[in-house]
A tleap script that builds the chain and sets N, CA, C and O, in Angstrom:
source leaprc.protein.ff14SB
mol = sequence {
  NMET ALA ASN SER LYS ASN LEU PHE THR LEU
  SER PHE ILE LEU LEU ILE ILE THR TYR LEU
  PHE VAL PHE GLY ARG SER LYS THR LEU GLU
  ILE ILE LEU SER GLU TYR LEU LEU ILE LEU
  SER ILE ILE PRO ILE ILE ILE THR LEU PHE
  TYR PHE LYS LYS LYS LEU HIE ASN THR LYS
  ILE ILE ASP PHE ASN LYS ASN ASN GLN PHE
  SER LEU LYS SER SER ILE GLY PHE PHE LEU
  ILE PHE GLN VAL ALA ASP TYR PHE TYR GLU
  ASP GLY PHE ILE GLY MET ILE SER GLN TRP
  PHE LEU TYR TRP VAL LEU GLY ILE ILE THR
  LEU LEU LEU LEU GLN THR ILE ASN TYR PHE
  LYS ASN TYR GLN VAL LEU LYS ASN LEU ASN
  LEU ASP CASN
}
set mol.1.N position { 167.333 -99.822 140.837 }
set mol.1.CA position { 167.762 -100.236 139.393 }
set mol.1.C position { 165.989 -100.894 138.540 }
set mol.1.O position { 165.697 -100.788 137.350 }
set mol.2.N position { 165.458 -101.287 139.230 }
set mol.2.CA position { 164.404 -101.673 138.754 }
set mol.2.C position { 163.444 -101.029 137.919 }
set mol.2.O position { 163.014 -101.296 136.797 }
set mol.3.N position { 163.083 -99.607 139.190 }
set mol.3.CA position { 162.561 -98.405 138.950 }
set mol.3.C position { 162.746 -98.074 137.334 }
set mol.3.O position { 161.874 -98.108 136.465 }
set mol.4.N position { 164.317 -97.706 137.185 }
set mol.4.CA position { 165.279 -97.134 136.158 }
set mol.4.C position { 164.650 -98.112 135.286 }
set mol.4.O position { 163.895 -97.605 134.456 }
set mol.5.N position { 164.770 -99.544 135.244 }
set mol.5.CA position { 164.471 -100.321 133.798 }
set mol.5.C position { 163.386 -99.660 133.826 }
set mol.5.O position { 163.479 -98.534 133.338 }
set mol.6.N position { 162.094 -100.042 134.338 }
set mol.6.CA position { 160.699 -99.733 134.114 }
set mol.6.C position { 160.504 -98.235 133.199 }
set mol.6.O position { 159.992 -97.953 132.116 }
set mol.7.N position { 161.237 -97.449 134.315 }
set mol.7.CA position { 161.180 -96.368 133.245 }
set mol.7.C position { 161.549 -95.975 131.764 }
set mol.7.O position { 160.941 -95.335 130.906 }
set mol.8.N position { 163.081 -96.759 131.797 }
set mol.8.CA position { 163.766 -96.473 130.685 }
set mol.8.C position { 163.146 -97.327 129.472 }
set mol.8.O position { 163.512 -97.047 128.331 }
set mol.9.N position { 162.073 -98.521 129.719 }
set mol.9.CA position { 161.316 -99.218 128.850 }
set mol.9.C position { 160.358 -98.297 128.572 }
set mol.9.O position { 160.164 -97.886 127.428 }
set mol.10.N position { 159.572 -97.839 129.787 }
set mol.10.CA position { 158.044 -97.175 129.332 }
set mol.10.C position { 158.494 -95.990 128.274 }
set mol.10.O position { 158.025 -95.777 127.157 }
set mol.11.N position { 159.697 -95.182 129.062 }
set mol.11.CA position { 159.732 -93.645 128.122 }
set mol.11.C position { 160.275 -94.288 126.572 }
set mol.11.O position { 160.036 -93.605 125.577 }
set mol.12.N position { 161.064 -95.716 126.396 }
set mol.12.CA position { 161.351 -95.909 124.960 }
set mol.12.C position { 160.062 -96.172 124.319 }
set mol.12.O position { 159.896 -95.366 123.404 }
set mol.13.N position { 159.304 -96.805 124.418 }
set mol.13.CA position { 157.772 -97.051 124.033 }
set mol.13.C position { 157.220 -95.957 123.582 }
set mol.13.O position { 156.857 -95.773 122.420 }
set mol.14.N position { 157.112 -94.951 124.775 }
set mol.14.CA position { 156.312 -93.880 124.413 }
set mol.14.C position { 157.340 -92.598 123.572 }
set mol.14.O position { 156.735 -91.543 123.381 }
set mol.15.N position { 158.805 -92.642 123.083 }
set mol.15.CA position { 159.149 -91.979 122.137 }
set mol.15.C position { 159.048 -92.503 120.801 }
set mol.15.O position { 158.744 -91.843 119.808 }
set mol.16.N position { 159.405 -94.102 120.846 }
set mol.16.CA position { 159.013 -94.621 119.095 }
set mol.16.C position { 157.580 -94.017 118.868 }
set mol.16.O position { 157.388 -93.117 118.050 }
set mol.17.N position { 156.496 -94.615 119.709 }
set mol.17.CA position { 155.154 -93.700 119.528 }
set mol.17.C position { 155.364 -92.301 118.865 }
set mol.17.O position { 155.327 -92.000 117.672 }
set mol.18.N position { 155.625 -91.422 120.121 }
set mol.18.CA position { 155.545 -90.317 119.382 }
set mol.18.C position { 156.881 -89.768 118.212 }
set mol.18.O position { 156.962 -88.636 117.734 }
set mol.19.N position { 157.716 -90.782 117.983 }
set mol.19.CA position { 158.498 -90.424 116.638 }
set mol.19.C position { 157.879 -90.985 115.301 }
set mol.19.O position { 158.187 -90.521 114.203 }
set mol.20.N position { 156.991 -92.008 115.473 }
set mol.20.CA position { 156.210 -92.612 114.551 }
set mol.20.C position { 155.072 -91.617 114.042 }
set mol.20.O position { 154.890 -91.320 112.862 }
set mol.21.N position { 154.367 -91.170 115.088 }
set mol.21.CA position { 153.473 -90.396 114.650 }
set mol.21.C position { 154.064 -88.822 114.219 }
set mol.21.O position { 153.154 -88.375 113.521 }
set mol.22.N position { 154.904 -88.005 114.282 }
set mol.22.CA position { 155.626 -87.203 114.123 }
set mol.22.C position { 156.139 -87.285 112.897 }
set mol.22.O position { 155.651 -86.827 111.863 }
set mol.23.N position { 157.235 -87.937 113.044 }
set mol.23.CA position { 158.118 -88.006 111.952 }
set mol.23.C position { 157.833 -89.397 110.574 }
set mol.23.O position { 158.486 -89.552 109.542 }
set mol.24.N position { 156.958 -89.997 110.944 }
set mol.24.CA position { 156.516 -91.385 110.336 }
set mol.24.C position { 157.658 -92.826 110.326 }
set mol.24.O position { 158.501 -92.682 111.212 }
set mol.25.N position { 157.768 -93.607 109.849 }
set mol.25.CA position { 158.412 -94.868 109.596 }
set mol.25.C position { 160.068 -94.808 109.394 }
set mol.25.O position { 161.065 -95.301 109.920 }
set mol.26.N position { 159.782 -94.017 108.451 }
set mol.26.CA position { 161.388 -93.683 107.626 }
set mol.26.C position { 162.245 -92.784 107.879 }
set mol.26.O position { 163.374 -92.814 107.389 }
set mol.27.N position { 161.790 -91.754 108.765 }
set mol.27.CA position { 162.341 -90.671 109.624 }
set mol.27.C position { 163.009 -91.162 110.967 }
set mol.27.O position { 164.075 -90.856 111.500 }
set mol.28.N position { 161.812 -92.196 111.388 }
set mol.28.CA position { 162.251 -92.531 112.806 }
set mol.28.C position { 163.460 -93.758 112.843 }
set mol.28.O position { 164.175 -93.993 113.818 }
set mol.29.N position { 163.494 -94.438 111.588 }
set mol.29.CA position { 164.470 -95.065 111.144 }
set mol.29.C position { 165.747 -94.624 111.056 }
set mol.29.O position { 166.795 -94.919 111.630 }
set mol.30.N position { 165.418 -93.812 110.168 }
set mol.30.CA position { 167.073 -92.837 110.236 }
set mol.30.C position { 167.600 -91.827 110.918 }
set mol.30.O position { 168.631 -91.190 110.703 }
set mol.31.N position { 166.354 -91.685 112.237 }
set mol.31.CA position { 167.035 -90.953 113.563 }
set mol.31.C position { 167.840 -92.143 114.556 }
set mol.31.O position { 168.969 -92.112 115.047 }
set mol.32.N position { 166.940 -93.018 114.616 }
set mol.32.CA position { 167.807 -94.364 115.393 }
set mol.32.C position { 169.060 -94.578 114.628 }
set mol.32.O position { 170.067 -94.268 115.265 }
set mol.33.N position { 169.287 -95.088 113.269 }
set mol.33.CA position { 170.357 -95.577 112.898 }
set mol.33.C position { 171.395 -94.471 112.644 }
set mol.33.O position { 172.567 -94.801 112.459 }
set mol.34.N position { 171.044 -93.224 112.625 }
set mol.34.CA position { 171.996 -92.292 112.808 }
set mol.34.C position { 172.639 -92.163 114.155 }
set mol.34.O position { 173.393 -91.192 114.214 }
set mol.35.N position { 172.538 -92.983 115.425 }
set mol.35.CA position { 173.102 -93.191 116.788 }
set mol.35.C position { 173.697 -94.631 116.548 }
set mol.35.O position { 173.979 -95.349 117.507 }
set mol.36.N position { 173.836 -94.939 115.553 }
set mol.36.CA position { 174.574 -96.627 115.726 }
set mol.36.C position { 175.809 -96.549 116.562 }
set mol.36.O position { 176.082 -97.493 117.304 }
set mol.37.N position { 176.728 -95.284 116.487 }
set mol.37.CA position { 177.883 -95.826 117.094 }
set mol.37.C position { 178.072 -95.353 118.474 }
set mol.37.O position { 179.191 -95.398 118.985 }
set mol.38.N position { 176.672 -94.735 119.343 }
set mol.38.CA position { 176.228 -94.704 120.529 }
set mol.38.C position { 175.617 -96.386 121.209 }
set mol.38.O position { 175.769 -96.931 122.302 }
set mol.39.N position { 174.890 -96.791 119.929 }
set mol.39.CA position { 174.290 -98.033 120.192 }
set mol.39.C position { 175.113 -98.893 120.161 }
set mol.39.O position { 174.950 -99.955 120.761 }
set mol.40.N position { 176.060 -98.650 119.532 }
set mol.40.CA position { 177.466 -100.060 119.904 }
set mol.40.C position { 177.921 -99.527 120.356 }
set mol.40.O position { 178.993 -99.673 119.768 }
set mol.41.N position { 178.209 -98.490 121.467 }
set mol.41.CA position { 179.218 -98.603 122.374 }
set mol.41.C position { 178.681 -98.842 123.821 }
set mol.41.O position { 179.409 -98.668 124.798 }
set mol.42.N position { 177.258 -99.286 123.933 }
set mol.42.CA position { 176.525 -100.180 124.682 }
set mol.42.C position { 176.984 -101.583 125.099 }
set mol.42.O position { 177.041 -102.117 126.207 }
set mol.43.N position { 177.287 -102.007 123.892 }
set mol.43.CA position { 177.951 -103.536 123.984 }
set mol.43.C position { 179.181 -103.659 124.578 }
set mol.43.O position { 179.257 -104.721 125.196 }
set mol.44.N position { 180.143 -103.010 124.634 }
set mol.44.CA position { 181.541 -103.386 125.698 }
set mol.44.C position { 181.001 -102.839 126.812 }
set mol.44.O position { 181.942 -102.934 127.600 }
set mol.45.N position { 179.936 -102.230 127.516 }
set mol.45.CA position { 179.645 -101.894 129.059 }
set mol.45.C position { 178.827 -103.139 129.417 }
set mol.45.O position { 178.725 -103.807 130.446 }
set mol.46.N position { 178.306 -103.205 128.249 }
set mol.46.CA position { 177.108 -104.497 129.029 }
set mol.46.C position { 178.274 -105.901 129.106 }
set mol.46.O position { 178.369 -106.567 130.137 }
set mol.47.N position { 178.966 -106.150 128.067 }
set mol.47.CA position { 180.127 -107.171 128.078 }
set mol.47.C position { 180.484 -107.193 129.654 }
set mol.47.O position { 180.436 -108.216 130.336 }
set mol.48.N position { 180.857 -105.892 130.144 }
set mol.48.CA position { 182.096 -105.549 131.067 }
set mol.48.C position { 181.178 -105.975 132.435 }
set mol.48.O position { 181.729 -106.552 133.372 }
set mol.49.N position { 179.679 -105.627 132.468 }
set mol.49.CA position { 179.280 -105.308 133.428 }
set mol.49.C position { 178.591 -106.992 133.891 }
set mol.49.O position { 178.183 -107.433 134.966 }
set mol.50.N position { 178.708 -107.581 132.554 }
set mol.50.CA position { 178.727 -109.177 132.708 }
set mol.50.C position { 179.305 -109.871 133.218 }
set mol.50.O position { 178.914 -110.817 133.902 }
set mol.51.N position { 180.821 -109.397 132.884 }
set mol.51.CA position { 181.937 -109.861 133.432 }
set mol.51.C position { 181.858 -110.037 135.066 }
set mol.51.O position { 181.711 -111.064 135.728 }
set mol.52.N position { 182.042 -108.344 135.578 }
set mol.52.CA position { 181.813 -108.551 136.797 }
set mol.52.C position { 180.918 -109.272 137.301 }
set mol.52.O position { 181.420 -110.217 137.909 }
set mol.53.N position { 179.578 -109.255 137.332 }
set mol.53.CA position { 178.570 -110.236 137.450 }
set mol.53.C position { 178.840 -111.473 137.800 }
set mol.53.O position { 178.652 -112.102 138.842 }
set mol.54.N position { 179.413 -111.792 136.555 }
set mol.54.CA position { 180.084 -113.370 136.700 }
set mol.54.C position { 181.113 -113.413 137.877 }
set mol.54.O position { 180.751 -114.309 138.641 }
set mol.55.N position { 182.034 -112.921 138.244 }
set mol.55.CA position { 183.189 -112.838 138.924 }
set mol.55.C position { 182.432 -112.604 140.193 }
set mol.55.O position { 183.119 -113.081 141.096 }
set mol.56.N position { 181.203 -112.027 140.732 }
set mol.56.CA position { 180.557 -111.571 141.804 }
set mol.56.C position { 179.519 -112.605 142.092 }
set mol.56.O position { 179.020 -112.490 143.211 }
set mol.57.N position { 179.130 -113.455 141.458 }
set mol.57.CA position { 177.516 -113.971 141.453 }
set mol.57.C position { 177.265 -114.688 142.679 }
set mol.57.O position { 176.148 -115.175 142.854 }
set mol.58.N position { 178.252 -114.823 143.628 }
set mol.58.CA position { 177.826 -115.752 144.835 }
set mol.58.C position { 178.467 -114.448 146.067 }
set mol.58.O position { 179.004 -114.729 147.139 }
set mol.59.N position { 178.322 -113.613 145.753 }
set mol.59.CA position { 178.843 -112.292 146.688 }
set mol.59.C position { 177.912 -111.080 147.107 }
set mol.59.O position { 177.277 -110.301 146.396 }
set mol.60.N position { 178.006 -111.146 148.194 }
set mol.60.CA position { 176.421 -109.878 148.491 }
set mol.60.C position { 177.184 -108.476 147.636 }
set mol.60.O position { 178.393 -108.251 147.693 }
set mol.61.N position { 176.413 -107.821 147.037 }
set mol.61.CA position { 176.193 -106.693 146.267 }
set mol.61.C position { 176.797 -105.402 147.202 }
set mol.61.O position { 176.202 -105.875 148.169 }
set mol.62.N position { 177.321 -104.431 147.658 }
set mol.62.CA position { 177.459 -103.780 148.191 }
set mol.62.C position { 177.085 -102.170 147.566 }
set mol.62.O position { 177.807 -101.897 146.607 }
set mol.63.N position { 176.397 -101.405 147.823 }
set mol.63.CA position { 175.605 -100.292 146.734 }
set mol.63.C position { 176.118 -98.975 146.879 }
set mol.63.O position { 175.572 -98.021 147.432 }
set mol.64.N position { 177.620 -99.043 146.123 }
set mol.64.CA position { 178.290 -97.848 146.234 }
set mol.64.C position { 177.408 -96.648 145.376 }
set mol.64.O position { 177.928 -95.533 145.399 }
set mol.65.N position { 176.491 -96.745 144.840 }
set mol.65.CA position { 176.033 -95.730 144.728 }
set mol.65.C position { 174.379 -95.163 145.487 }
set mol.65.O position { 173.645 -94.254 145.098 }
set mol.66.N position { 174.268 -95.784 146.265 }
set mol.66.CA position { 173.000 -95.553 146.926 }
set mol.66.C position { 173.416 -94.009 147.636 }
set mol.66.O position { 172.375 -93.450 147.983 }
set mol.67.N position { 174.260 -93.435 147.847 }
set mol.67.CA position { 174.081 -91.841 148.306 }
set mol.67.C position { 174.498 -90.715 146.702 }
set mol.67.O position { 174.611 -89.503 146.887 }
set mol.68.N position { 174.674 -91.278 145.305 }
set mol.68.CA position { 174.998 -90.738 144.298 }
set mol.68.C position { 173.837 -90.407 143.645 }
set mol.68.O position { 173.999 -89.566 142.761 }
set mol.69.N position { 172.362 -90.931 143.854 }
set mol.69.CA position { 171.065 -90.715 143.341 }
set mol.69.C position { 170.556 -89.437 142.860 }
set mol.69.O position { 170.110 -88.504 143.529 }
set mol.70.N position { 170.691 -89.536 141.602 }
set mol.70.CA position { 170.024 -88.316 140.906 }
set mol.70.C position { 168.441 -88.515 141.023 }
set mol.70.O position { 167.761 -89.493 140.714 }
set mol.71.N position { 168.002 -87.066 141.661 }
set mol.71.CA position { 166.646 -87.113 141.816 }
set mol.71.C position { 165.712 -86.902 140.467 }
set mol.71.O position { 166.190 -86.660 139.358 }
set mol.72.N position { 164.537 -87.011 140.699 }
set mol.72.CA position { 163.665 -87.174 139.423 }
set mol.72.C position { 163.430 -85.633 139.257 }
set mol.72.O position { 163.487 -85.223 138.097 }
set mol.73.N position { 163.153 -84.638 140.334 }
set mol.73.CA position { 163.301 -83.448 139.960 }
set mol.73.C position { 164.446 -82.586 139.370 }
set mol.73.O position { 164.128 -81.420 139.138 }
set mol.74.N position { 165.582 -82.907 139.116 }
set mol.74.CA position { 167.012 -82.871 138.812 }
set mol.74.C position { 166.873 -82.977 137.159 }
set mol.74.O position { 166.983 -82.171 136.236 }
set mol.75.N position { 166.569 -84.406 137.269 }
set mol.75.CA position { 166.435 -85.037 135.743 }
set mol.75.C position { 165.623 -83.863 135.237 }
set mol.75.O position { 166.028 -82.940 134.529 }
set mol.76.N position { 164.354 -84.065 135.745 }
set mol.76.CA position { 163.625 -83.197 134.517 }
set mol.76.C position { 163.789 -82.039 134.216 }
set mol.76.O position { 163.436 -81.538 133.149 }
set mol.77.N position { 164.527 -81.291 135.425 }
set mol.77.CA position { 165.075 -79.848 135.228 }
set mol.77.C position { 166.068 -79.691 134.198 }
set mol.77.O position { 166.079 -78.728 133.431 }
set mol.78.N position { 167.085 -80.837 134.171 }
set mol.78.CA position { 168.069 -80.567 132.993 }
set mol.78.C position { 167.326 -81.189 132.079 }
set mol.78.O position { 167.624 -80.389 131.192 }
set mol.79.N position { 166.501 -82.050 131.454 }
set mol.79.CA position { 165.909 -82.367 130.346 }
set mol.79.C position { 164.896 -80.978 129.754 }
set mol.79.O position { 164.487 -81.078 128.597 }
set mol.80.N position { 164.537 -79.791 130.510 }
set mol.80.CA position { 163.558 -78.791 130.335 }
set mol.80.C position { 164.643 -77.943 129.946 }
set mol.80.O position { 164.535 -77.322 128.888 }
set mol.81.N position { 165.873 -77.802 130.780 }
set mol.81.CA position { 166.764 -76.925 129.756 }
set mol.81.C position { 167.707 -77.362 129.050 }
set mol.81.O position { 168.754 -76.741 128.867 }
set mol.82.N position { 167.366 -78.796 128.437 }
set mol.82.CA position { 168.244 -78.944 127.073 }
set mol.82.C position { 167.054 -78.965 126.306 }
set mol.82.O position { 167.282 -78.997 125.097 }
set mol.83.N position { 165.938 -78.958 126.598 }
set mol.83.CA position { 164.897 -78.683 125.440 }
set mol.83.C position { 164.419 -77.103 124.882 }
set mol.83.O position { 163.871 -76.683 123.863 }
set mol.84.N position { 164.775 -76.692 125.728 }
set mol.84.CA position { 164.701 -75.120 125.644 }
set mol.84.C position { 165.739 -74.840 124.608 }
set mol.84.O position { 165.734 -74.058 123.657 }
set mol.85.N position { 166.777 -75.826 125.119 }
set mol.85.CA position { 168.388 -75.374 123.942 }
set mol.85.C position { 168.127 -75.749 122.422 }
set mol.85.O position { 168.162 -75.018 121.432 }
set mol.86.N position { 167.799 -77.375 122.553 }
set mol.86.CA position { 167.687 -77.758 121.401 }
set mol.86.C position { 166.529 -77.128 120.627 }
set mol.86.O position { 166.633 -76.975 119.409 }
set mol.87.N position { 165.255 -76.697 121.392 }
set mol.87.CA position { 164.463 -75.869 120.523 }
set mol.87.C position { 164.977 -74.660 119.485 }
set mol.87.O position { 164.701 -74.439 118.306 }
set mol.88.N position { 165.646 -74.132 120.220 }
set mol.88.CA position { 166.494 -72.852 119.504 }
set mol.88.C position { 167.672 -72.956 118.672 }
set mol.88.O position { 168.100 -72.102 117.896 }
set mol.89.N position { 168.265 -74.385 118.983 }
set mol.89.CA position { 169.507 -74.564 118.246 }
set mol.89.C position { 169.264 -75.595 116.777 }
set mol.89.O position { 169.994 -75.619 115.785 }
set mol.90.N position { 168.135 -76.320 116.995 }
set mol.90.CA position { 167.429 -77.533 116.347 }
set mol.90.C position { 166.800 -77.063 115.813 }
set mol.90.O position { 166.083 -77.989 115.432 }
set mol.91.N position { 166.316 -75.975 115.290 }
set mol.91.CA position { 165.198 -75.560 114.648 }
set mol.91.C position { 164.059 -75.941 114.889 }
set mol.91.O position { 163.415 -76.428 113.959 }
set mol.92.N position { 163.423 -75.828 116.303 }
set mol.92.CA position { 162.043 -75.743 116.635 }
set mol.92.C position { 161.737 -76.680 117.002 }
set mol.92.O position { 162.702 -77.374 117.322 }
set mol.93.N position { 160.156 -77.446 117.249 }
set mol.93.CA position { 159.883 -78.213 117.883 }
set mol.93.C position { 160.250 -79.444 117.213 }
set mol.93.O position { 160.654 -80.249 118.052 }
set mol.94.N position { 160.274 -79.994 115.828 }
set mol.94.CA position { 160.484 -81.064 115.367 }
set mol.94.C position { 162.436 -81.178 115.463 }
set mol.94.O position { 162.893 -82.297 115.700 }
set mol.95.N position { 163.205 -80.264 115.313 }
set mol.95.CA position { 164.179 -80.767 115.556 }
set mol.95.C position { 164.461 -81.013 117.303 }
set mol.95.O position { 165.187 -81.951 117.634 }
set mol.96.N position { 163.913 -80.218 118.244 }
set mol.96.CA position { 163.987 -80.850 119.628 }
set mol.96.C position { 163.188 -82.243 119.543 }
set mol.96.O position { 163.964 -83.165 119.293 }
set mol.97.N position { 162.296 -82.513 119.636 }
set mol.97.CA position { 161.907 -84.123 119.576 }
set mol.97.C position { 162.781 -84.860 118.869 }
set mol.97.O position { 162.821 -86.035 119.234 }
set mol.98.N position { 163.555 -84.547 117.909 }
set mol.98.CA position { 164.944 -85.152 116.965 }
set mol.98.C position { 165.952 -85.625 118.193 }
set mol.98.O position { 166.776 -86.473 117.850 }
set mol.99.N position { 165.988 -85.326 119.157 }
set mol.99.CA position { 167.004 -85.414 119.832 }
set mol.99.C position { 166.658 -86.171 121.304 }
set mol.99.O position { 167.487 -86.104 122.212 }
set mol.100.N position { 165.625 -86.758 121.450 }
set mol.100.CA position { 164.793 -87.434 122.349 }
set mol.100.C position { 165.786 -88.926 122.698 }
set mol.100.O position { 166.269 -89.528 123.657 }
set mol.101.N position { 165.693 -89.003 121.275 }
set mol.101.CA position { 166.275 -91.070 121.420 }
set mol.101.C position { 167.878 -90.552 121.715 }
set mol.101.O position { 168.540 -91.359 122.368 }
set mol.102.N position { 168.546 -89.344 121.323 }
set mol.102.CA position { 170.202 -89.301 121.743 }
set mol.102.C position { 170.452 -89.428 123.312 }
set mol.102.O position { 171.306 -90.022 123.971 }
set mol.103.N position { 169.081 -88.426 123.726 }
set mol.103.CA position { 168.849 -88.314 125.530 }
set mol.103.C position { 168.960 -89.851 126.074 }
set mol.103.O position { 169.731 -90.190 126.972 }
set mol.104.N position { 168.116 -90.676 125.424 }
set mol.104.CA position { 167.052 -91.814 125.983 }
set mol.104.C position { 169.187 -92.620 125.999 }
set mol.104.O position { 169.873 -92.962 126.962 }
set mol.105.N position { 169.458 -92.613 124.738 }
set mol.105.CA position { 170.365 -93.390 124.712 }
set mol.105.C position { 172.029 -93.240 125.453 }
set mol.105.O position { 172.935 -94.053 125.636 }
set mol.106.N position { 171.896 -92.052 125.688 }
set mol.106.CA position { 172.759 -91.391 126.820 }
set mol.106.C position { 172.475 -91.895 127.824 }
set mol.106.O position { 173.371 -92.307 128.559 }
set mol.107.N position { 171.068 -92.028 128.189 }
set mol.107.CA position { 170.838 -92.560 129.789 }
set mol.107.C position { 170.918 -93.948 130.221 }
set mol.107.O position { 171.144 -94.342 131.366 }
set mol.108.N position { 170.692 -94.699 129.098 }
set mol.108.CA position { 171.130 -96.039 129.275 }
set mol.108.C position { 172.419 -96.225 129.064 }
set mol.108.O position { 172.697 -97.419 129.180 }
set mol.109.N position { 173.341 -95.549 128.800 }
set mol.109.CA position { 174.973 -95.731 128.541 }
set mol.109.C position { 175.007 -95.289 129.908 }
set mol.109.O position { 175.594 -96.120 130.602 }
set mol.110.N position { 174.446 -93.924 130.798 }
set mol.110.CA position { 175.164 -93.885 132.134 }
set mol.110.C position { 174.849 -94.917 133.066 }
set mol.110.O position { 175.614 -95.458 133.863 }
set mol.111.N position { 173.357 -95.176 132.832 }
set mol.111.CA position { 172.890 -96.500 133.962 }
set mol.111.C position { 173.297 -97.641 133.959 }
set mol.111.O position { 172.998 -98.383 134.895 }
set mol.112.N position { 174.179 -98.135 132.782 }
set mol.112.CA position { 174.946 -99.176 132.748 }
set mol.112.C position { 176.376 -99.229 132.937 }
set mol.112.O position { 177.006 -100.270 133.119 }
set mol.113.N position { 177.103 -97.499 132.863 }
set mol.113.CA position { 178.439 -97.623 133.693 }
set mol.113.C position { 178.101 -97.432 134.603 }
set mol.113.O position { 179.088 -97.850 135.208 }
set mol.114.N position { 177.234 -96.998 135.611 }
set mol.114.CA position { 177.042 -96.425 136.755 }
set mol.114.C position { 177.137 -97.853 137.762 }
set mol.114.O position { 177.731 -97.781 138.838 }
set mol.115.N position { 176.433 -99.273 137.259 }
set mol.115.CA position { 176.314 -100.228 137.368 }
set mol.115.C position { 177.138 -101.055 136.945 }
set mol.115.O position { 177.099 -102.173 137.460 }
set mol.116.N position { 177.878 -100.859 136.160 }
set mol.116.CA position { 179.413 -101.313 136.228 }
set mol.116.C position { 180.626 -101.138 136.952 }
set mol.116.O position { 181.486 -101.980 137.209 }
set mol.117.N position { 180.565 -99.606 137.325 }
set mol.117.CA position { 181.422 -99.048 138.136 }
set mol.117.C position { 181.280 -99.287 139.309 }
set mol.117.O position { 182.290 -99.096 139.985 }
set mol.118.N position { 179.801 -99.878 140.181 }
set mol.118.CA position { 179.427 -100.203 141.338 }
set mol.118.C position { 180.143 -101.680 141.252 }
set mol.118.O position { 181.072 -101.845 142.042 }
set mol.119.N position { 179.832 -102.705 140.433 }
set mol.119.CA position { 180.408 -103.922 140.259 }
set mol.119.C position { 181.949 -103.773 140.513 }
set mol.119.O position { 182.546 -103.824 141.589 }
set mol.120.N position { 182.394 -103.594 139.367 }
set mol.120.CA position { 183.804 -102.931 139.610 }
set mol.120.C position { 184.313 -102.711 141.127 }
set mol.120.O position { 184.945 -103.580 141.729 }
set mol.121.N position { 183.988 -101.515 141.655 }
set mol.121.CA position { 184.413 -101.118 143.410 }
set mol.121.C position { 184.249 -102.832 144.151 }
set mol.121.O position { 185.081 -103.480 144.785 }
set mol.122.N position { 182.846 -103.172 143.756 }
set mol.122.CA position { 182.686 -104.402 144.901 }
set mol.122.C position { 183.806 -105.402 144.268 }
set mol.122.O position { 184.539 -105.806 145.171 }
set mol.123.N position { 184.106 -105.839 143.200 }
set mol.123.CA position { 185.478 -106.776 142.605 }
set mol.123.C position { 186.497 -106.433 143.281 }
set mol.123.O position { 187.101 -107.260 143.964 }
set mol.124.N position { 186.888 -105.050 143.199 }
set mol.124.CA position { 187.995 -104.427 143.962 }
set mol.124.C position { 188.067 -105.063 145.382 }
set mol.124.O position { 188.813 -105.911 145.871 }
set mol.125.N position { 187.044 -104.360 145.852 }
set mol.125.CA position { 186.935 -104.599 147.218 }
set mol.125.C position { 187.347 -106.323 147.755 }
set mol.125.O position { 188.257 -106.710 148.488 }
set mol.126.N position { 186.424 -106.978 147.149 }
set mol.126.CA position { 186.359 -108.455 147.133 }
set mol.126.C position { 187.831 -109.204 146.724 }
set mol.126.O position { 187.993 -110.375 147.066 }
set mol.127.N position { 189.032 -108.392 145.884 }
set mol.127.CA position { 190.132 -108.893 145.705 }
set mol.127.C position { 190.940 -108.386 146.444 }
set mol.127.O position { 192.019 -108.924 146.197 }
set mol.128.N position { 191.046 -107.691 147.180 }
set mol.128.CA position { 191.805 -106.857 148.374 }
set mol.128.C position { 191.317 -107.441 149.342 }
set mol.128.O position { 192.294 -107.745 150.026 }
set mol.129.N position { 190.175 -107.890 149.975 }
set mol.129.CA position { 190.292 -108.785 151.005 }
set mol.129.C position { 190.685 -110.198 150.434 }
set mol.129.O position { 191.181 -110.908 151.309 }
set mol.130.N position { 190.610 -110.697 149.395 }
set mol.130.CA position { 191.061 -112.069 149.345 }
set mol.130.C position { 192.866 -112.236 149.587 }
set mol.130.O position { 193.512 -113.126 150.140 }
set mol.131.N position { 193.405 -110.634 148.730 }
set mol.131.CA position { 194.924 -110.486 149.354 }
set mol.131.C position { 195.182 -110.611 150.974 }
set mol.131.O position { 195.762 -111.399 151.721 }
set mol.132.N position { 194.489 -109.495 151.089 }
set mol.132.CA position { 194.721 -109.465 152.629 }
set mol.132.C position { 194.529 -110.898 153.303 }
set mol.132.O position { 195.092 -110.807 154.394 }
set mol.133.N position { 194.042 -112.067 153.175 }
set mol.133.CA position { 193.791 -113.193 153.688 }
set mol.133.C position { 194.689 -114.328 153.416 }
set mol.133.O position { 194.455 -115.431 153.909 }
savepdb mol mol.pdb
quit
């Protein structure tokens, strides 16, 4: 998880630098603000994640996601496939890179959902153990 946080932070910084260089400040803000619904959807996911973290604060957490790791090679492969599709369907290079923020937000949502589901599964295990006692 720590490597994912660092990767998302670094990719966000590089994304914003690229956007500012290619699009300028106003177009960059327009692209970011156009995804406001996806950005707002992160809020209930974070609230749910913190709820389960609070419920499990003194409990050893089992990583149910350890066998479901997506390799970096696969991630890059999917990214390249989508980049080729975006190049053709979004009117070239500028349209292609304008989709990067969308991919970044979807990556954050995916990461948070995986963490939330893992905590939910741990919560269910703890709840079932308490019912058995």
